[in-house]
C-alpha positions as CSV (number, residue, x, y, z in Angstrom):
1,M,3.9,17.2,1.3
2,S,7.5,17.8,1.9
3,D,7.9,16.1,5.3
4,C,5.7,13.0,4.6
5,L,7.7,9.8,4.9
6,F,5.9,8.1,2.0
7,C,6.3,11.2,-0.2
8,K,10.0,11.1,0.5
9,I,10.2,7.5,-0.6
10,A,8.2,8.3,-3.7
11,R,10.6,11.1,-4.6
12,K,13.5,8.7,-3.7
13,E,14.8,11.0,-1.1
14,M,14.6,8.1,1.3
15,S,15.3,4.5,0.4
16,G,12.6,1.8,0.2
17,S,12.7,-1.7,-1.1
18,I,10.7,-0.9,-4.2
19,V,9.0,-3.7,-6.0
20,Y,6.8,-1.8,-8.4
21,E,6.8,1.7,-9.8
22,D,5.0,3.6,-12.6
23,D,4.2,7.3,-13.1
24,D,1.4,7.3,-10.5
25,L,2.0,4.4,-8.1
26,M,4.8,2.9,-6.1
27,A,4.9,-0.4,-4.1
28,F,7.6,-1.3,-1.6
29,K,8.2,-3.8,1.2
30,D,6.9,-2.9,4.7
31,I,9.8,-2.4,7.1
32,Q,7.7,-4.1,9.9
33,P,6.1,-7.0,7.9
34,Q,3.1,-8.7,9.4
35,A,3.1,-11.5,6.9
36,P,5.8,-13.2,4.7
37,V,4.6,-10.9,1.9
38,H,3.8,-7.4,3.1
39,I,3.9,-4.7,0.5
40,L,2.7,-1.1,0.8
41,V,1.0,0.4,-2.3
42,I,0.9,4.2,-2.4
43,P,-0.1,6.9,-4.9
44,K,2.9,9.0,-5.6
45,R,0.8,12.2,-5.2
46,H,0.1,13.0,-1.6
47,I,-3.4,12.0,-0.4
48,S,-3.4,12.0,3.4
49,G,-5.8,9.1,3.8
50,A,-9.1,7.5,2.7
51,M,-11.1,10.4,4.1
52,A,-9.2,12.9,2.0
53,A,-9.8,11.0,-1.3
54,T,-12.2,12.6,-3.7
55,A,-14.2,11.5,-6.8
56,G,-11.2,12.8,-8.8
57,D,-9.1,10.1,-7.2
58,A,-11.3,7.2,-8.3
59,A,-8.9,6.2,-11.1
60,I,-5.8,6.0,-8.9
61,L,-7.8,4.2,-6.2
62,G,-8.9,1.6,-8.7
63,R,-5.4,1.2,-10.1
64,M,-4.1,0.6,-6.5
65,I,-6.5,-2.4,-6.3
66,L,-5.7,-3.6,-9.8
67,L,-2.0,-3.6,-8.9
68,S,-2.7,-6.4,-6.5
69,K,-3.0,-8.8,-9.4
70,I,0.6,-8.0,-10.5
71,L,1.9,-8.3,-6.9
72,A,0.0,-11.6,-6.4
73,E,1.7,-13.1,-9.5
74,R,5.1,-11.6,-8.6
75,F,5.0,-12.9,-5.0
76,S,3.4,-16.3,-5.8
77,V,0.2,-15.7,-3.8
78,S,-2.3,-15.6,-6.6
79,E,-3.5,-19.1,-6.0
80,C,-3.4,-19.2,-2.2
81,G,-4.8,-15.7,-1.7
82,F,-3.9,-12.4,-0.2
83,R,-5.5,-9.5,1.8
84,L,-5.8,-5.8,0.9
85,V,-6.1,-3.4,3.9
86,V,-6.5,0.4,4.0
87,N,-6.5,1.8,7.5
88,S,-8.2,5.2,7.9
89,G,-7.3,7.2,11.0
90,V,-5.3,6.6,14.2
91,D,-7.8,4.2,15.8
92,A,-7.7,2.0,12.7
93,G,-3.9,1.8,12.8
94,Q,-3.0,4.4,10.2
95,A,0.6,5.3,11.2
96,V,1.6,7.4,8.2
97,A,-0.7,10.2,7.0
98,H,-0.4,9.2,3.3
99,L,-3.0,6.9,1.7
100,H,-1.6,3.4,1.5
101,M,-2.8,-0.1,0.9
102,H,-1.3,-3.1,2.6
103,F,-0.9,-6.2,0.4
104,L,-0.5,-9.2,2.8
105,G,0.0,-12.8,1.9
106,G,2.2,-15.8,2.2
107,R,0.5,-17.4,5.2
108,K,-3.0,-18.1,6.4
109,L,-4.5,-14.9,7.6
110,K,-6.9,-14.9,10.5
111,W,-10.3,-13.1,10.8
112,P,-11.1,-10.9,12.5
113,P,-7.7,-9.2,12.1
114,G,-7.6,-7.4,15.4
């Protein structure tokens, strides 16, 4: 999608503090972090959100979760823990219409989150 903020970051038309990238995924620091470690993980291919994902997206969705192991090691939160969040829809807090997973850590996270 040409005007999608996260697609522009994935195509490197906009800057982002990229911490991981491969052919299908990108991870970058959130510009409004809610924890000392707050990374957004996106598929490079545009998927507007969780409700737009299909069975054909299962592999990329699984890889997004598996990337959390790499991020946990890189940001030294593998022992203390981290949280993965996918917001779906405006009422859930999805601010950008591109599927993304929040990787949060570096402090004790409360429950319920909000």
